N, C-alpha and C positions, 0 to 999 in steps of 0.2 A: 638414456632418453632417445638416442638415435634408433635403437632397436625397436622401441615402441612406435616411433614414427614410421619406420620401414614396415613393421607388421601391419599397421593401420593402412598404409599406402597399398600394400599387397592385397589386403581385403577389399579395398574399394577399386583397385585397378589391377586385376589379376592378369590382364593382357600385356602389361608393361614388362619388358624383359629386365627385371631388377638384377638378376645374376650377371647379365652382360655389363651393367653399370658397375657392379661390385668388382667384377674382374678388371674392368678398365681403370678403376681407381686403386687397384692393388699394385704396389711397387715391387719391382724385381730387386733381388739382392744385388748390391753394388758388385760389379764384376769387371776386373781390369781387361779381360779378353773382349768383353762386349764393348767397353770404352775404346779399346784399340781398333776393333772392327768398325765402329762408328767413325772414328777419326780417319781411318784409312779410306772409308767409303766417301766421306764428305771432303776430306782434306781441307779443313778450315784454314783460312789465311786472310789477313787484312786486305790483301789485294783481290781476293775473290768475293764478289758482291754477295752479301748476306750469308756467307758460309759459316762464320762464327756464330751468328744468331741461329742459323739452322742446326748447327751442331748442339748448341745450348738447348734448343727446343727438343731435340731428339733425346738428349741426356735426361732432361726433365720428364719427358713422357715415359721413358723407360724406368727411371729410378726414383722419381718423385711426381707421379701423375696428378696427385691432388694439387700440387703447386701450380701446374700449368692449366689444368682443367677447372679447378675451383678457386684459384688464386690463394691457396693456403700457404703456410710456411713451408719452405724447402726442407726436405729430409736432411738429416745430419750427413755430412760428408759429400753431398752432391755439389755444393758450391766449391768446395776445395778441389774436387775432381775436375770441375770445369776450369778452375783457375790453373791447376797444374797442367792439364792437357793443352790449354791455349797459351800458356806461358805469360799470364797477365797477373795483375795484382787483385786483391780482394774487392776493391771498389769497382774495377772494370768488370769483374765476374758478376757482381751484383747488378750492375747496369745491364749486362747482356741478358741476365735472367729476366729482369723487368721488361726489356724490349721483346724478348722471345715470347713471354706470356702475352703481351699486347698484340703482337703480330699474329701469333697462333690463334688467338680468339677472333681477330678481325678479318684476316686474309684467308679466304678459302683455298686459294692455290697453294699458298705456303703451308697451310694445315695439311692438305692432301699430300704434298711432297714429304713433309715430316712423317706423317702416318705411314707412307709407303716405305721410306727409309727404315723406320723402326721395325716394320713388319719384315722387311728383307733381312735385316741384321738378326732379328729373333729367329727367323726360319733357317738361318745358316747353321 
Protein backbone atom coordinates (compact mmCIF):
# COMPACT_ATOMS: atom_id res chain seq x y z
CA UNK A 1 0.00 0.00 0.00
CA UNK A 2 2.82 2.44 0.87
CA UNK A 3 4.37 1.93 -2.59
CA UNK A 4 1.13 3.00 -4.25
CA UNK A 5 0.80 6.05 -2.01
CA UNK A 6 4.39 7.02 -2.79
CA UNK A 7 3.83 6.52 -6.52
CA UNK A 8 0.71 8.68 -6.45
CA UNK A 9 2.44 11.35 -4.37
CA UNK A 10 5.36 11.43 -6.84
CA UNK A 11 2.95 11.90 -9.73
CA UNK A 12 1.19 14.83 -8.09
CA UNK A 13 4.25 16.38 -6.42
CA UNK A 14 7.28 15.72 -8.60
CA UNK A 15 9.21 18.59 -6.98
CA UNK A 16 9.21 17.01 -3.52
CA UNK A 17 12.56 15.28 -2.80
CA UNK A 18 11.11 11.86 -1.93
CA UNK A 19 14.50 10.15 -2.17
CA UNK A 20 15.84 12.45 0.54
CA UNK A 21 13.00 11.38 2.82
CA UNK A 22 13.56 7.72 2.02
CA UNK A 23 17.25 8.12 2.81
CA UNK A 24 16.49 9.92 6.09
CA UNK A 25 14.21 7.07 7.18
CA UNK A 26 16.70 4.33 6.31
CA UNK A 27 18.38 2.91 9.40
CA UNK A 28 22.07 2.16 9.50
CA UNK A 29 23.17 -1.28 10.56
CA UNK A 30 23.91 -1.42 14.31
CA UNK A 31 27.64 -0.85 14.63
CA UNK A 32 29.57 -0.94 17.92
CA UNK A 33 32.28 1.38 16.59
CA UNK A 34 29.65 4.03 15.74
CA UNK A 35 28.11 3.62 19.20
CA UNK A 36 31.52 4.05 20.82
CA UNK A 37 32.24 7.12 18.67
CA UNK A 38 28.90 8.66 19.70
CA UNK A 39 29.54 7.82 23.35
CA UNK A 40 33.02 9.32 23.21
CA UNK A 41 31.77 12.49 21.50
CA UNK A 42 28.84 13.14 23.88
CA UNK A 43 30.21 11.49 27.04
CA UNK A 44 26.75 10.99 28.54
CA UNK A 45 26.49 11.25 32.29
CA UNK A 46 23.68 11.95 34.78
CA UNK A 47 25.76 14.95 35.89
CA UNK A 48 25.89 16.48 32.39
CA UNK A 49 22.62 18.24 31.55
CA UNK A 50 20.68 16.44 28.77
CA UNK A 51 23.69 14.36 27.70
CA UNK A 52 21.94 11.00 28.14
CA UNK A 53 18.87 12.24 26.24
CA UNK A 54 21.11 13.66 23.52
CA UNK A 55 23.00 10.35 23.24
CA UNK A 56 19.70 8.46 23.05
CA UNK A 57 18.38 10.78 20.32
CA UNK A 58 21.58 10.34 18.30
CA UNK A 59 21.38 6.55 18.58
CA UNK A 60 17.73 6.61 17.49
CA UNK A 61 18.45 8.90 14.55
CA UNK A 62 21.26 6.67 13.34
CA UNK A 63 19.91 3.18 14.00
CA UNK A 64 16.13 3.66 14.20
CA UNK A 65 15.22 6.91 12.40
CA UNK A 66 11.56 5.96 11.96
CA UNK A 67 11.20 5.78 15.72
CA UNK A 68 12.37 9.35 16.32
CA UNK A 69 11.05 10.98 13.14
CA UNK A 70 7.70 9.20 12.89
CA UNK A 71 7.23 7.86 16.45
CA UNK A 72 7.28 4.28 15.17
CA UNK A 73 8.43 1.25 17.13
CA UNK A 74 12.16 1.19 17.94
CA UNK A 75 14.23 -1.21 15.82
CA UNK A 76 15.36 -4.45 17.48
CA UNK A 77 18.51 -4.10 19.55
CA UNK A 78 18.51 -0.31 19.77
CA UNK A 79 16.95 -0.10 23.23
CA UNK A 80 19.34 -2.80 24.45
CA UNK A 81 22.31 -0.86 23.03
CA UNK A 82 21.18 2.32 24.80
CA UNK A 83 20.65 0.37 28.02
CA UNK A 84 24.12 -1.19 27.87
CA UNK A 85 25.95 2.02 26.89
CA UNK A 86 24.36 4.10 29.62
CA UNK A 87 24.46 1.32 32.23
CA UNK A 88 20.77 1.63 33.08
CA UNK A 89 17.81 -0.75 33.31
CA UNK A 90 15.21 -1.43 30.60
CA UNK A 91 12.61 0.90 32.08
CA UNK A 92 15.07 3.80 32.25
CA UNK A 93 16.17 3.18 28.67
CA UNK A 94 12.54 3.21 27.49
CA UNK A 95 11.94 6.45 29.38
CA UNK A 96 14.97 8.10 27.78
CA UNK A 97 13.75 7.00 24.35
CA UNK A 98 10.34 8.56 25.04
CA UNK A 99 11.88 11.83 26.23
CA UNK A 100 14.41 11.94 23.36
CA UNK A 101 11.57 11.61 20.83
CA UNK A 102 9.57 14.39 22.44
CA UNK A 103 12.48 16.81 22.82
CA UNK A 104 13.76 16.11 19.28
CA UNK A 105 10.35 16.88 17.80
CA UNK A 106 9.75 20.05 19.86
CA UNK A 107 13.13 21.72 20.49
CA UNK A 108 14.82 23.12 17.36
CA UNK A 109 18.14 23.75 19.12
CA UNK A 110 18.27 20.20 20.49
CA UNK A 111 17.35 18.82 17.06
CA UNK A 112 20.10 20.78 15.33
CA UNK A 113 22.66 19.64 17.94
CA UNK A 114 21.66 15.99 17.47
CA UNK A 115 21.70 16.30 13.67
CA UNK A 116 25.15 17.90 13.80
CA UNK A 117 26.58 15.21 16.09
CA UNK A 118 25.18 12.38 13.93
CA UNK A 119 26.57 14.01 10.78
CA UNK A 120 30.00 14.42 12.37
CA UNK A 121 30.12 10.81 13.60
CA UNK A 122 28.93 9.47 10.23
CA UNK A 123 31.55 11.53 8.37
CA UNK A 124 34.43 10.22 10.50
